[in-house]
C-alpha positions in Angstrom: -8.7 56.2 10.8 -10.4 55.7 13.8 -9.3 59.2 15.3 -10.4 61.0 12.3 -13.6 59.5 12.4 -13.9 60.5 16.0 -12.9 64.0 15.1 -15.3 64.3 12.6 -18.1 63.3 14.8 -17.1 65.5 17.4 -16.9 68.4 15.0 -20.4 67.5 13.6 -21.8 67.4 16.9 -20.2 70.8 18.1 -21.8 72.4 14.9 -25.1 70.7 15.8 -25.3 72.1 18.9 -24.0 75.5 17.8 -27.0 75.5 15.6 -29.4 74.6 18.0 -27.8 77.0 20.6 -28.8 79.9 18.3 -32.2 78.7 17.4 -32.9 78.5 21.3 -31.4 82.0 21.8 -33.7 83.3 19.1 -36.5 81.4 20.4 -36.3 82.7 24.1 -34.4 86.1 23.2 -37.2 88.1 25.2 -36.5 86.2 28.4 -32.5 85.8 28.3 -30.5 87.7 30.6 -30.2 88.2 34.6 -33.0 88.6 37.2 -32.6 89.9 40.7 -34.6 88.2 43.6 -34.4 90.6 47.2 -35.1 87.8 49.7 -33.9 90.0 52.5 -37.3 90.6 53.8 -37.8 87.1 54.6 -34.2 86.3 55.9 -32.6 85.6 53.0 -30.0 87.3 50.6 -30.3 89.1 47.2 -29.9 86.2 44.7 -29.2 87.0 40.8 -30.2 84.4 38.5 -28.8 84.1 35.0 -31.2 82.6 32.2 -29.0 81.6 29.2 -28.8 79.2 26.3 -26.0 76.5 26.4 -25.2 73.0 25.0 -28.8 73.1 23.5 -30.6 73.6 26.7 -32.1 76.7 28.4 -30.5 77.2 31.9 -31.0 78.8 35.0 -27.9 79.6 37.3 -27.8 81.4 40.2 -23.8 81.0 40.7 -23.9 78.5 43.1 -22.2 76.0 41.1 -25.6 74.0 40.5 -27.3 75.3 37.4 -30.7 74.0 36.5 -32.2 73.2 33.1 -35.3 74.9 32.3 -38.0 72.4 30.7 -40.9 74.0 29.0 -44.3 73.4 30.7 -47.9 74.4 30.0 -49.3 76.0 27.0 -47.6 79.3 27.4 -44.4 80.1 25.7 -42.4 81.1 28.9 -43.6 78.8 31.4 -40.9 76.2 32.6 -40.4 73.6 35.4 -36.9 72.6 36.8 -35.6 70.5 39.8 -33.1 72.1 42.0 -30.7 69.9 44.3 -31.4 72.3 47.1 -35.0 74.0 46.5 -36.6 70.7 45.0 -39.2 70.9 42.3 -39.7 74.5 40.7 -42.2 76.1 38.4 -41.0 79.1 36.7 -43.0 81.7 34.6 -41.8 84.8 32.8 -44.3 87.5 32.9 -44.7 90.8 30.9 -44.7 94.3 32.5 -46.8 97.4 31.8 -44.9 98.0 28.9 -45.1 94.6 27.3 -41.7 93.5 27.9 -40.7 90.3 29.7 -38.9 91.7 32.8 -40.3 89.7 35.8 -39.6 86.1 37.0 -42.1 84.4 38.9 -40.5 81.0 40.6 -42.8 78.7 42.8 -40.8 76.5 44.9 -43.3 73.7 45.0 -41.6 71.7 47.8 -41.7 74.5 50.2 -44.9 76.2 49.1 -43.5 79.5 48.5 -43.4 82.0 45.5 -40.7 84.3 44.7 -40.5 87.2 41.9 -37.6 88.7 40.4 -37.0 91.8 38.2 -34.8 91.8 35.0 -31.7 93.8 35.6 -29.8 92.9 32.5 -30.5 91.2 29.0 
């Protein structure tokens, strides 16, 4: 009996998270996708950041094994904060291009006093 209750609760949780993911995907559809940051001019490398929804949260994942959760911040719909284990506190803002599409991602690395900008490459 206990096993059946656990299975029911797990199925209910999975269903709820699935619905929440779908709602978040609709809410953030304009910014989901991959953004390329070319840091070679400052001695870095090219980084691709994947913005996606998973397990009821909006995530940023550069493939380094430490994805970050983007938390809404400010009054603008596409402004976020995040904490990265390597870079510290971040402010992330998605900006429209000249055609009115969200294709630019600006990231301020607050602990380092650096701002970087990337362009959407997929999504």
